[in-house]
C-alpha positions as CSV (number, residue, x, y, z in Angstrom):
1,X,51.2,-155.8,-66.0
2,X,50.1,-152.1,-66.9
3,X,48.0,-152.0,-63.8
4,X,50.9,-153.3,-61.6
5,X,53.1,-150.5,-63.1
6,X,50.3,-148.0,-62.4
7,X,50.2,-148.8,-58.8
8,X,53.8,-149.2,-58.3
9,X,54.1,-145.6,-59.5
10,X,51.5,-144.4,-57.2
11,X,52.8,-143.3,-53.7
12,X,49.1,-143.5,-52.4
13,X,48.8,-147.3,-53.1
14,X,52.2,-148.0,-52.0
15,X,51.2,-146.9,-48.6
16,X,49.4,-150.1,-48.2
17,X,52.9,-151.8,-47.9
18,X,54.0,-150.3,-44.7
19,X,50.6,-150.3,-43.3
20,X,50.4,-153.9,-43.7
21,X,53.5,-154.3,-42.1
22,X,52.6,-152.1,-39.2
23,X,49.7,-153.9,-38.5
24,X,51.3,-157.6,-38.9
25,X,53.9,-156.7,-36.3
26,X,51.4,-154.9,-34.2
27,X,48.9,-157.4,-34.1
28,X,51.9,-160.3,-33.2
29,X,52.3,-160.6,-29.6
30,X,49.6,-157.9,-29.0
31,X,48.1,-160.0,-26.2
32,X,51.2,-161.6,-24.6
33,X,52.5,-159.0,-22.3
34,X,51.4,-156.7,-19.6
35,X,53.3,-153.2,-19.1
36,X,53.9,-152.0,-15.6
37,X,51.2,-149.2,-15.7
38,X,48.1,-150.9,-17.6
39,X,46.5,-152.6,-14.8
40,X,45.5,-149.3,-13.5
41,X,43.7,-148.8,-17.0
42,X,41.7,-151.8,-17.6
43,X,41.2,-155.5,-16.2
44,X,40.0,-156.8,-12.8
45,X,39.5,-154.4,-10.0
46,X,39.0,-150.5,-10.0
47,X,40.1,-149.7,-13.5
48,X,40.4,-146.1,-14.6
49,X,38.6,-146.7,-17.8
50,X,35.8,-148.4,-16.3
51,X,35.7,-145.8,-13.5
52,X,35.3,-143.1,-16.1
53,X,32.4,-144.7,-17.7
54,X,30.7,-145.6,-14.3
55,X,30.9,-141.8,-13.4
56,X,29.4,-140.6,-16.8
57,X,26.5,-143.3,-16.1
58,X,26.0,-142.0,-12.7
59,X,26.3,-138.4,-13.4
60,X,29.2,-138.0,-11.1
61,X,31.1,-135.5,-13.4
62,X,33.8,-135.0,-10.5
63,X,34.7,-138.8,-11.1
64,X,35.4,-138.3,-14.7
65,X,39.1,-137.2,-13.7
66,X,40.4,-140.4,-13.5
67,X,44.1,-139.9,-13.6
68,X,46.4,-136.7,-13.3
69,X,47.7,-137.4,-17.1
70,X,44.4,-137.4,-17.6
71,X,43.9,-140.3,-20.0
72,X,40.5,-139.5,-20.7
73,X,40.8,-140.4,-24.5
74,X,41.7,-144.0,-23.6
75,X,38.1,-144.3,-22.2
76,X,36.8,-143.4,-25.5
77,X,39.2,-145.8,-27.6
78,X,37.9,-148.5,-25.4
79,X,34.1,-147.9,-25.7
80,X,33.9,-151.2,-27.8
81,X,35.9,-153.0,-24.9
82,X,33.9,-151.6,-22.1
83,X,30.7,-152.7,-24.0
84,X,31.8,-156.1,-24.7
85,X,33.5,-156.9,-21.7
86,X,30.9,-156.7,-19.0
87,X,32.6,-158.7,-16.3
88,X,36.7,-157.6,-16.5
89,X,36.6,-159.2,-12.8
90,X,36.5,-162.8,-14.6
91,X,40.3,-162.5,-15.2
92,X,40.9,-163.3,-11.4
93,X,39.9,-166.7,-10.5
94,X,40.6,-166.3,-6.8
95,X,42.1,-163.7,-4.4
96,X,42.6,-164.0,-0.8
97,X,44.1,-160.9,-0.4
98,X,47.6,-161.9,-0.8
99,X,47.8,-164.7,-3.3
100,X,45.7,-164.2,-6.6
101,X,45.2,-167.0,-9.2
102,X,44.6,-165.7,-12.9
103,X,43.1,-167.0,-15.9
104,X,45.6,-166.4,-18.6
105,X,43.2,-166.8,-21.6
106,X,41.1,-164.1,-19.7
107,X,44.0,-161.9,-19.5
108,X,44.6,-162.5,-23.3
109,X,41.0,-161.7,-24.2
110,X,41.2,-158.2,-22.3
111,X,44.4,-157.4,-23.7
112,X,43.1,-157.8,-27.1
113,X,39.8,-155.8,-26.6
114,X,41.5,-152.9,-25.1
115,X,44.8,-152.5,-27.2
116,X,43.2,-153.5,-30.6
117,X,41.5,-150.3,-30.9
118,X,44.7,-148.1,-30.1
119,X,46.7,-150.2,-32.9
120,X,43.8,-149.4,-35.3
121,X,43.6,-145.7,-34.6
122,X,47.5,-145.6,-35.1
123,X,47.3,-147.2,-38.2
124,X,44.1,-145.4,-39.5
125,X,45.7,-142.1,-38.6
126,X,48.7,-142.7,-41.0
127,X,46.0,-142.2,-43.8
128,X,45.7,-138.6,-42.4
129,X,49.5,-138.0,-41.8
130,X,50.0,-138.9,-45.5
131,X,47.3,-136.7,-46.6
132,X,48.3,-133.6,-44.7
133,X,52.1,-134.1,-45.2
134,X,51.0,-134.2,-49.0
135,X,49.3,-131.1,-48.6
136,X,52.1,-129.4,-46.7
137,X,54.8,-130.6,-49.2
138,X,52.8,-130.7,-52.4
139,X,54.9,-133.9,-53.0
140,X,53.4,-137.5,-52.6
141,X,56.6,-139.0,-52.5
142,X,57.7,-137.0,-49.2
143,X,54.5,-138.2,-47.6
144,X,54.9,-141.7,-48.5
145,X,58.4,-141.6,-47.3
146,X,57.6,-139.8,-44.1
147,X,54.5,-141.8,-43.2
148,X,56.6,-145.1,-44.0
149,X,59.2,-143.9,-41.2
150,X,56.5,-143.3,-38.9
151,X,54.6,-146.6,-39.5
152,X,57.9,-148.7,-39.3
153,X,59.3,-147.2,-36.4
154,X,59.8,-150.0,-33.7
155,X,59.1,-147.4,-31.0
156,X,56.0,-146.2,-32.5
157,X,54.8,-150.2,-33.2
158,X,55.6,-150.6,-29.4
159,X,53.9,-147.8,-28.3
160,X,50.8,-148.7,-30.3
161,X,50.1,-151.8,-28.7
162,X,50.1,-150.3,-25.3
163,X,47.0,-148.9,-23.1
164,X,48.7,-145.6,-21.9
165,X,48.0,-142.0,-22.4
166,X,51.1,-141.7,-24.7
167,X,49.8,-144.0,-27.1
168,X,47.2,-141.5,-28.2
169,X,48.9,-138.2,-27.0
170,X,51.5,-138.4,-29.7
171,X,48.8,-139.1,-32.6
172,X,46.8,-136.2,-31.7
173,X,49.5,-133.6,-30.9
174,X,51.5,-134.4,-33.9
175,X,48.2,-134.2,-36.0
176,X,47.7,-130.8,-34.5
177,X,51.1,-129.7,-35.6
178,X,50.8,-130.9,-39.1
179,X,47.3,-129.6,-39.5
180,X,48.2,-126.1,-38.5
181,X,51.3,-126.4,-41.0
182,X,48.9,-127.2,-43.6
183,X,46.7,-124.2,-42.4
184,X,49.7,-121.8,-42.6
185,X,50.2,-122.7,-46.2
186,X,46.7,-122.6,-47.1
187,X,44.3,-121.2,-44.7
188,X,40.9,-122.8,-44.3
189,X,38.1,-123.1,-41.4
190,X,38.1,-126.9,-41.8
191,X,42.0,-127.2,-40.8
192,X,41.3,-124.7,-37.9
193,X,38.4,-126.6,-36.9
194,X,40.6,-129.9,-37.2
195,X,43.7,-128.3,-35.2
196,X,41.1,-127.4,-32.4
197,X,39.9,-130.8,-32.4
198,X,43.4,-132.4,-32.0
199,X,44.7,-129.9,-29.5
200,X,41.4,-130.9,-27.2
201,X,42.1,-134.5,-27.9
202,X,45.7,-134.3,-26.9
203,X,45.0,-132.3,-24.0
204,X,42.6,-135.1,-23.0
205,X,45.1,-137.4,-23.5
206,X,48.0,-136.1,-21.6
207,X,48.8,-132.5,-20.5
208,X,52.0,-132.2,-22.4
209,X,49.9,-131.5,-25.5
210,X,50.0,-127.9,-24.0
211,X,53.1,-127.3,-25.6
212,X,50.8,-126.6,-28.8
213,X,49.7,-123.4,-27.2
214,X,53.1,-121.6,-27.4
215,X,54.6,-123.9,-30.5
216,X,51.6,-122.7,-32.7
217,X,52.4,-119.0,-32.0
218,X,55.9,-119.8,-32.8
219,X,55.0,-121.7,-36.1
220,X,53.0,-118.6,-37.1
221,X,56.2,-116.3,-36.5
222,X,58.4,-118.7,-38.0
223,X,56.7,-119.2,-41.2
224,X,55.7,-115.5,-41.9
225,X,59.3,-115.0,-41.1
226,X,61.2,-117.4,-43.2
227,X,58.6,-117.0,-46.0
228,X,58.8,-113.2,-46.0
229,X,59.8,-112.8,-49.7
230,X,56.4,-114.3,-50.4
231,X,55.0,-111.1,-48.8
232,X,57.4,-108.5,-49.3
233,X,55.6,-106.9,-52.1
234,X,52.1,-107.2,-50.6
235,X,51.7,-105.9,-47.0
236,X,48.4,-106.1,-47.0
237,X,48.1,-109.6,-47.8
238,X,50.8,-110.2,-45.0
239,X,48.4,-108.1,-42.7
240,X,45.5,-110.1,-43.5
241,X,47.2,-113.7,-43.5
242,X,49.0,-112.7,-40.0
243,X,45.5,-111.5,-38.4
244,X,43.7,-114.6,-39.7
245,X,46.6,-116.9,-38.1
246,X,46.7,-115.1,-34.7
247,X,42.8,-115.2,-34.2
248,X,42.9,-118.9,-35.3
249,X,45.5,-119.4,-32.7
250,X,43.2,-118.0,-30.0
251,X,40.5,-120.0,-31.6
252,X,42.3,-123.3,-31.2
253,X,43.6,-122.5,-27.7
254,X,40.3,-121.8,-26.2
255,X,38.3,-124.3,-28.4
256,X,40.7,-127.2,-27.5
257,X,40.3,-126.3,-23.8
258,X,36.3,-126.6,-24.3
259,X,36.7,-129.9,-26.0
260,X,38.9,-131.2,-23.3
261,X,36.5,-129.6,-20.6
262,X,33.6,-131.6,-22.2
263,X,35.4,-135.0,-22.6
264,X,36.4,-134.5,-18.6
265,X,33.3,-132.5,-17.1
266,X,35.1,-132.7,-13.7
267,X,36.3,-129.1,-15.0
268,X,32.8,-127.7,-14.6
269,X,32.6,-129.0,-10.9
270,X,36.0,-127.4,-10.2
271,X,38.0,-125.1,-12.3
272,X,41.3,-126.3,-10.8
273,X,41.1,-129.5,-12.8
274,X,41.7,-127.5,-15.9
275,X,44.3,-125.3,-14.4
276,X,46.3,-128.1,-12.7
277,X,49.4,-129.2,-14.8
278,X,48.4,-126.4,-17.6
279,X,47.5,-123.0,-17.3
280,X,47.8,-123.1,-13.6
281,X,50.7,-124.8,-12.8
282,X,53.8,-123.1,-11.5
283,X,55.8,-123.4,-14.7
284,X,53.0,-123.1,-17.1
285,X,51.6,-119.9,-15.8
286,X,54.1,-117.3,-17.2
287,X,54.2,-119.3,-20.6
288,X,50.4,-119.2,-21.0
289,X,49.9,-115.7,-20.1
290,X,52.9,-114.6,-22.2
291,X,51.7,-116.3,-25.3
292,X,48.1,-114.9,-24.9
293,X,49.4,-111.6,-24.2
294,X,51.8,-111.6,-27.3
295,X,49.0,-113.0,-29.5
296,X,46.6,-110.0,-28.2
297,X,49.4,-107.2,-28.8
298,X,50.1,-108.6,-32.3
299,X,46.3,-108.5,-33.3
300,X,46.0,-105.4,-31.7
301,X,49.0,-104.1,-33.8
302,X,47.7,-105.6,-36.8
303,X,44.2,-103.7,-36.3
304,X,45.5,-100.3,-35.6
305,X,48.8,-100.0,-37.1
306,X,48.0,-102.2,-40.1
307,X,50.6,-104.5,-39.6
308,X,53.3,-102.0,-40.4
309,X,55.5,-102.5,-37.1
310,X,55.9,-106.4,-37.4
311,X,56.1,-106.0,-41.1
312,X,58.9,-103.6,-40.7
313,X,60.8,-105.8,-37.9
314,X,60.7,-108.8,-40.4
315,X,62.2,-106.5,-42.9
316,X,65.0,-105.4,-41.0
317,X,65.7,-108.8,-39.6
318,X,65.9,-110.3,-42.9
319,X,69.5,-111.4,-42.7
320,X,68.5,-113.7,-39.8
321,X,66.7,-116.0,-42.1
322,X,70.1,-117.1,-43.4
323,X,71.6,-117.5,-40.0
324,X,68.8,-119.0,-37.8
325,X,68.4,-122.5,-39.6
326,X,72.2,-123.1,-39.8
327,X,72.5,-122.3,-36.1
328,X,69.6,-124.6,-35.1
329,X,71.1,-127.5,-37.3
330,X,74.5,-126.7,-36.0
331,X,73.2,-127.2,-32.3
332,X,71.2,-130.4,-33.2
333,X,74.1,-132.0,-35.0
334,X,76.3,-131.0,-32.2
335,X,74.1,-132.3,-29.7
336,X,73.5,-135.8,-31.3
337,X,77.0,-136.3,-32.4
338,X,78.2,-135.7,-29.0
339,X,75.8,-138.0,-27.5
340,X,76.6,-140.9,-30.1
341,X,80.6,-140.5,-29.6
342,X,80.3,-140.3,-25.9
343,X,78.3,-143.3,-25.5
344,X,79.8,-145.2,-28.3
345,X,83.2,-144.7,-26.8
346,X,82.3,-145.8,-23.2
347,X,81.7,-142.3,-21.9
348,X,84.9,-141.3,-22.8
349,X,83.8,-137.5,-23.2
350,X,81.7,-137.0,-20.0
351,X,80.4,-139.7,-17.5
352,X,76.7,-140.1,-17.2
353,X,76.6,-143.4,-15.4
354,X,74.5,-142.0,-12.6
355,X,71.8,-141.3,-14.7
356,X,69.1,-144.2,-15.2
357,X,67.5,-143.2,-18.6
358,X,64.7,-145.3,-18.0
359,X,63.2,-143.9,-14.8
360,X,61.8,-140.8,-13.6
361,X,64.1,-138.1,-12.1
362,X,62.9,-134.8,-10.7
363,X,64.7,-133.0,-7.8
364,X,68.0,-135.0,-8.3
365,X,68.0,-134.1,-12.1
366,X,67.5,-130.3,-11.5
367,X,71.0,-130.8,-9.7
368,X,72.9,-131.6,-12.6
369,X,74.8,-128.7,-15.0
370,X,72.5,-127.6,-17.6
371,X,74.6,-128.7,-20.5
372,X,74.8,-132.3,-18.8
373,X,71.1,-132.0,-18.5
374,X,70.6,-131.2,-22.2
375,X,72.7,-133.8,-23.5
376,X,71.0,-136.4,-21.4
377,X,67.5,-135.4,-22.8
378,X,68.8,-136.2,-26.2
379,X,70.0,-140.1,-25.2
380,X,66.7,-141.7,-25.5
381,X,65.9,-140.4,-29.0
382,X,69.7,-140.9,-30.4
383,X,69.5,-144.4,-29.6
384,X,66.0,-145.5,-30.5
385,X,65.9,-144.2,-33.8
386,X,66.9,-146.5,-36.4
387,X,70.3,-145.9,-37.8
388,X,68.7,-145.1,-41.3
389,X,66.8,-142.5,-39.5
390,X,69.4,-140.9,-37.5
391,X,71.8,-140.9,-40.5
392,X,69.0,-139.1,-42.4
393,X,68.7,-136.5,-39.9
394,X,72.2,-135.8,-40.0
395,X,72.1,-135.5,-43.6
396,X,69.2,-132.9,-43.8
397,X,71.0,-130.9,-40.9
398,X,74.3,-131.1,-42.7
399,X,73.0,-129.6,-45.8
400,X,70.8,-127.0,-44.2
401,X,74.1,-125.8,-42.5
402,X,75.4,-124.7,-45.9
403,X,72.6,-124.7,-48.2
404,X,68.9,-124.1,-48.7
405,X,66.9,-127.2,-48.4
406,X,63.5,-127.7,-50.4
407,X,61.4,-127.4,-47.9
408,X,63.5,-125.2,-45.7
409,X,60.5,-123.6,-43.4
410,X,59.0,-127.2,-42.6
411,X,62.3,-128.5,-41.7
412,X,63.2,-125.5,-39.5
413,X,59.9,-125.6,-37.7
414,X,60.1,-129.3,-37.1
415,X,63.7,-129.1,-36.1
416,X,63.1,-126.3,-33.8
417,X,60.1,-128.6,-32.4
418,X,62.9,-131.0,-31.3
419,X,65.2,-128.4,-29.5
420,X,61.9,-126.6,-27.9
421,X,60.7,-129.8,-26.5
422,X,64.2,-130.7,-24.9
423,X,64.6,-127.2,-23.3
424,X,60.9,-127.5,-22.0
425,X,61.8,-130.6,-20.4
426,X,64.6,-129.2,-18.8
427,X,62.6,-126.3,-17.5
428,X,59.9,-129.1,-15.8
429,X,63.0,-130.8,-14.4
430,X,61.9,-133.8,-16.2
431,X,64.6,-136.5,-17.7
432,X,63.3,-137.5,-20.8
433,X,62.8,-141.4,-21.4
434,X,61.1,-143.0,-24.4
435,X,57.8,-142.8,-23.5
436,X,57.9,-139.1,-22.6
437,X,59.6,-138.4,-25.9
438,X,57.0,-140.1,-28.0
439,X,56.0,-137.0,-29.8
440,X,59.6,-136.6,-31.0
441,X,59.3,-139.8,-33.1
442,X,56.9,-138.7,-35.9
443,X,58.5,-135.4,-36.0
444,X,61.8,-137.0,-36.5
445,X,60.1,-139.3,-39.3
446,X,58.8,-136.4,-41.1
447,X,62.5,-135.0,-40.9
448,X,63.5,-138.3,-42.3
449,X,61.2,-138.1,-45.2
450,X,62.2,-134.9,-46.2
451,X,65.8,-135.8,-45.8
452,X,65.5,-138.9,-48.2
453,X,63.9,-137.0,-50.7
454,X,66.2,-134.2,-50.5
455,X,69.0,-136.4,-51.0
456,X,67.6,-138.2,-53.9
457,X,66.1,-135.3,-55.6
458,X,67.6,-133.7,-58.9
459,X,66.5,-130.3,-57.9
460,X,69.6,-128.4,-57.2
461,X,70.6,-124.8,-56.6
462,X,73.0,-122.9,-59.1
463,X,76.6,-124.1,-59.1
464,X,75.3,-127.4,-58.1
465,X,78.4,-129.2,-57.8
466,X,80.3,-126.6,-56.1
467,X,77.4,-126.1,-53.5
468,X,77.2,-129.8,-52.9
469,X,80.8,-130.2,-51.4
470,X,80.4,-128.6,-47.9
471,X,77.1,-130.3,-47.1
472,X,78.6,-133.3,-48.2
473,X,81.7,-132.9,-46.8
474,X,80.2,-131.8,-43.4
475,X,78.1,-135.3,-43.6
476,X,81.2,-137.4,-44.2
477,X,83.1,-135.7,-41.3
478,X,80.1,-136.8,-39.0
479,X,80.1,-140.4,-40.4
480,X,83.9,-140.3,-40.1
481,X,83.9,-139.4,-36.5
482,X,81.1,-141.8,-35.5
483,X,82.6,-144.6,-37.5
484,X,86.1,-143.8,-35.9
485,X,84.5,-144.3,-32.3
486,X,82.9,-147.3,-33.5
487,X,86.3,-148.7,-34.4
488,X,87.5,-147.7,-31.2
489,X,84.9,-149.3,-29.2
490,X,85.5,-152.7,-31.4
491,X,89.1,-152.3,-30.5
492,X,88.7,-152.0,-26.8
493,X,86.2,-154.7,-26.7
494,X,88.5,-157.1,-28.4
495,X,91.3,-156.3,-26.4
496,X,93.3,-154.7,-29.2
497,X,94.0,-151.4,-27.1
498,X,93.6,-150.5,-23.5
499,X,90.9,-148.0,-22.5
500,X,92.9,-147.2,-19.5
501,X,96.1,-146.0,-21.5
502,X,93.6,-144.2,-23.8
503,X,92.0,-141.9,-21.1
504,X,95.4,-141.5,-19.8
505,X,96.6,-140.1,-22.9
506,X,93.5,-137.9,-23.5
507,X,93.8,-136.4,-19.8
508,X,97.2,-134.8,-20.5
509,X,96.8,-134.0,-24.4
510,X,93.5,-132.1,-24.6
511,X,94.7,-130.9,-27.8
512,X,93.9,-134.2,-29.4
513,X,90.0,-133.3,-29.0
514,X,90.4,-130.5,-31.6
515,X,92.6,-132.5,-33.9
516,X,90.3,-135.3,-34.8
517,X,87.2,-133.1,-36.2
518,X,89.6,-130.9,-37.8
519,X,91.6,-133.8,-39.6
520,X,88.2,-135.5,-40.5
521,X,86.8,-132.3,-42.1
522,X,90.1,-131.7,-43.7
523,X,90.1,-135.3,-45.2
524,X,86.1,-135.1,-46.2
525,X,86.6,-131.8,-48.1
526,X,89.4,-133.3,-49.9
527,X,87.4,-136.5,-50.8
528,X,84.4,-134.5,-51.9
529,X,86.5,-132.2,-54.1
530,X,88.5,-135.1,-55.5
531,X,85.5,-137.4,-55.9
532,X,82.4,-135.4,-56.2
533,X,79.1,-137.0,-55.6
534,X,76.9,-137.9,-58.5
535,X,73.3,-138.9,-58.1
536,X,72.7,-142.7,-58.5
537,X,70.9,-144.1,-61.7
538,X,67.8,-144.6,-59.5
539,X,67.6,-141.2,-58.0
540,X,64.8,-140.3,-59.6
541,X,62.8,-143.5,-59.1
542,X,60.5,-143.0,-56.1
543,X,59.6,-146.7,-55.9
544,X,62.9,-147.9,-55.4
545,X,63.8,-145.4,-52.6
546,X,60.8,-146.5,-51.2
547,X,61.6,-150.1,-51.1
548,X,64.8,-149.4,-49.6
549,X,63.1,-147.5,-46.7
550,X,61.0,-150.3,-46.3
551,X,63.6,-153.1,-46.5
552,X,66.0,-151.3,-43.9
553,X,63.2,-150.3,-41.5
554,X,61.7,-154.3,-41.7
555,X,65.2,-155.3,-40.7
556,X,65.4,-153.1,-37.7
557,X,62.0,-154.2,-36.5
558,X,62.4,-157.9,-37.1
559,X,65.6,-157.7,-35.0
560,X,63.6,-156.6,-31.6
561,X,60.5,-158.2,-32.4
562,X,58.3,-158.8,-30.3
563,X,59.7,-156.3,-27.8
564,X,59.2,-153.4,-30.3
565,X,59.3,-150.7,-27.5
566,X,62.5,-151.8,-25.9
567,X,64.3,-151.1,-29.5
568,X,67.8,-150.0,-29.0
569,X,69.8,-148.9,-32.0
570,X,72.8,-151.4,-32.7
571,X,74.8,-148.3,-32.6
572,X,74.7,-148.3,-28.8
573,X,77.3,-150.7,-27.2
574,X,75.5,-153.8,-25.7
575,X,76.6,-153.0,-22.2
576,X,74.2,-149.8,-22.2
577,X,70.5,-149.8,-22.2
578,X,68.1,-146.9,-22.5
579,X,64.8,-148.6,-21.4
580,X,64.0,-151.8,-19.2
581,X,61.8,-154.5,-19.7
582,X,58.6,-152.4,-18.3
583,X,56.5,-155.9,-18.5
584,X,58.1,-157.4,-21.4
585,X,59.3,-161.2,-21.0
586,X,56.7,-161.9,-18.2
587,X,54.7,-163.9,-20.5
588,X,57.6,-165.9,-21.5
589,X,58.5,-166.5,-18.1
590,X,55.0,-167.4,-16.9
591,X,55.1,-169.9,-20.1
592,X,58.1,-171.7,-18.6
593,X,56.5,-171.8,-15.2
594,X,53.4,-173.4,-16.6
595,X,55.2,-176.2,-18.2
596,X,56.5,-177.4,-15.0
597,X,54.9,-180.4,-13.3
598,X,52.2,-179.4,-10.8
599,X,52.4,-175.9,-12.1
600,X,48.9,-175.0,-10.8
601,X,50.0,-175.9,-7.2
602,X,53.0,-173.6,-7.5
603,X,53.3,-170.2,-5.7
604,X,55.4,-167.6,-7.2
605,X,56.3,-164.2,-5.8
606,X,56.9,-161.5,-8.6
607,X,58.3,-158.2,-8.0
608,X,56.4,-156.6,-11.0
609,X,53.5,-156.8,-13.0
610,X,53.5,-158.8,-16.3
611,X,54.0,-162.4,-15.0
612,X,51.1,-163.0,-12.5
613,X,48.5,-162.2,-15.2
614,X,49.6,-165.5,-17.3
615,X,50.8,-167.9,-14.6
616,X,48.3,-170.6,-13.9
617,X,49.4,-171.1,-10.1
618,X,49.3,-168.7,-7.2
619,X,50.8,-165.6,-7.7
620,X,52.2,-162.7,-4.8
621,X,53.0,-159.2,-5.5
622,X,53.2,-158.1,-2.1
623,X,55.9,-156.4,-0.1
624,X,54.9,-158.2,3.2
625,X,54.1,-162.1,3.2
626,X,53.3,-164.5,6.1
627,X,55.9,-167.1,4.9
628,X,54.1,-169.5,7.5
629,X,51.1,-169.2,5.6
630,X,52.3,-169.0,2.1
631,X,55.0,-171.5,1.1
632,X,56.7,-169.6,-1.9
633,X,58.1,-172.0,-4.5
634,X,60.0,-169.7,-6.8
635,X,60.7,-165.9,-7.1
636,X,60.5,-163.8,-10.4
637,X,62.7,-160.9,-10.5
638,X,63.5,-158.0,-12.8
639,X,65.6,-155.1,-12.9
640,X,63.3,-152.5,-12.4
641,X,60.8,-154.6,-10.1
642,X,58.4,-152.2,-8.2
643,X,58.5,-154.2,-5.1
644,X,61.4,-155.6,-2.5
645,X,60.3,-158.3,-0.3
646,X,60.3,-157.5,3.6
647,X,60.2,-160.9,4.5
648,X,62.8,-163.9,4.5
649,X,63.2,-164.8,1.1
650,X,66.1,-167.2,0.7
651,X,66.5,-168.6,-2.8
652,X,69.1,-170.5,-5.0
653,X,72.2,-168.5,-6.2
654,X,71.5,-169.6,-9.7
655,X,68.4,-168.6,-12.0
656,X,66.4,-171.7,-13.0
657,X,65.1,-169.6,-16.0
658,X,66.4,-166.1,-17.3
659,X,66.0,-163.8,-20.3
660,X,67.8,-160.6,-21.2
661,X,65.7,-158.4,-23.6
662,X,67.9,-157.6,-26.7
663,X,70.6,-159.2,-24.5
664,X,71.4,-155.8,-23.6
665,X,73.0,-154.4,-20.4
666,X,71.1,-155.8,-17.4
667,X,67.9,-155.8,-18.8
668,X,66.9,-159.0,-17.3
669,X,64.1,-161.2,-16.0
670,X,65.1,-164.3,-13.9
671,X,63.3,-166.9,-12.0
672,X,64.9,-168.4,-8.9
673,X,63.9,-171.5,-6.8
674,X,63.1,-170.8,-3.2
675,X,65.2,-172.8,-0.4
676,X,64.5,-173.5,3.0
677,X,65.6,-170.8,5.5
678,X,68.2,-173.2,6.9
679,X,69.8,-173.8,3.6
680,X,73.3,-172.9,2.9
681,X,72.4,-171.1,-0.4
682,X,70.8,-168.2,0.5
683,X,70.7,-164.7,-0.3
């Protein structure tokens, strides 16, 4: 009994629970889907991973540039699969150039070989996250809470099942951010070396990791500015620590590029492979040289002026330390409240119906007004975080709006990363989707860990009861507004009120928009003063708080299993979706077809990947088909199908099989029976 209590009070031991849950859900359905892009990376034919190792074996260094992502780390995570799987072409039993017959058992085997290492890396890196977060916060419970939020995020589990550059990019880039945070708190060469390694691996995964170059410099300046009181009485200490941090930043930047070059030797054959999409791309050139120039200027100032100039600037700007965090938190609160309220209310505040949040937009997106683009960037994150996570973020930012929080510098830097990432995406003309936002999920999870600890912590500032009223009232105001909009949405859905009459009223009574938040805030302040919050009895019991996080997160994962990457918060009305199936459901559709009599003699035309690989009959994935030569029996269609048939394709009006992922919006997969061209029931 004593040993159980010992482990129950040990955060390091408790980490095993979310880790087991992560692997349990991650292994479930691991082999039973194919996403839209995975066939490029592994499997039969010319796969990018196979091409990389073939280029290395033949010393064809130019050939090591296998993609413009570049996705090189996937080749290294797949070494065991490449060694075991000597004949990936065995996945295809026959191929006449139009129709293919796959071996579903071979498809499953390949999926496991290439996906399991990524799942394993994600799980094992959680141990590193725990270690470095504990080092940053000096608190094992915060480390446990944050790591649990990461491991039990449905999106993280889903991404960890997929062979895609984003699956490794978020791990290495987030590790780089955490490691340098640890360095700022307690400098060491080991942490500089690790940050360099993670930056190099991040760049070798996806060029977006370049964001670490400016963000690390931002972290340096933010850390010394926010923690200036620690150095105010010792300028020499400030100078030495600043000099070491700036030199480390240069070492990390160029050392990371070197690691990237060694992993993709194509760079040594043509330097443009390093500059493309990074320091040489149109948008990154000014950013890179501005950061390097600022780095060098600060180093020179440190050496020749002994840091007096920067020290003096920080001293003069001291009042901003009380202003910048609340301004940042106010912006983030306003952003996410607007997004939640707008979509829950059926886009009552502003219409975004023309923006598909699961597709790439570039030129068209740049034409949309800035504020609308900015709000659009937050939509995928707002509705793919679990309700517990989004409420935790609101609590942390609401408290930071009025009071100091326990780890204010860490919270400020992580929150800044979210805002910077949104703005950088706008600058690139890129509309974020869940996959492109992957790095934000662990960042948000760390903030959630801070928020939960902050909420249950007994460490309060002076005049605790009075100082608690403002943030509590702000948090309650947010909940009241969002809760009211949810009730409005339910009333509309159940026909209790007419949406058209509400919109007509608001059109001519714009003052009502100001009344709602003011009334909610006034009511919240009254309630908080009348009934001040008392810490619950279990507030100091980290185990019970941990169990609560696990139980609530488990429910969210269970709700969406096995389609984890399609997780959408229950806060978003069912008529909306933020991501399409992206390959999910193809296995289930194929299983339905495989049970039909004579399935091996049937021919199915599919508009997307993920079905053919599991179907035992002939499958066609071509735009043009000679229907006299190939008699198509069924059509497999999805919402975001990559192909549209450019041949006569009459089919029955009613699907013989269909599925809606999460029963949401038009996120459908359907199978139609083909009919004769002369039939009356044609498309």
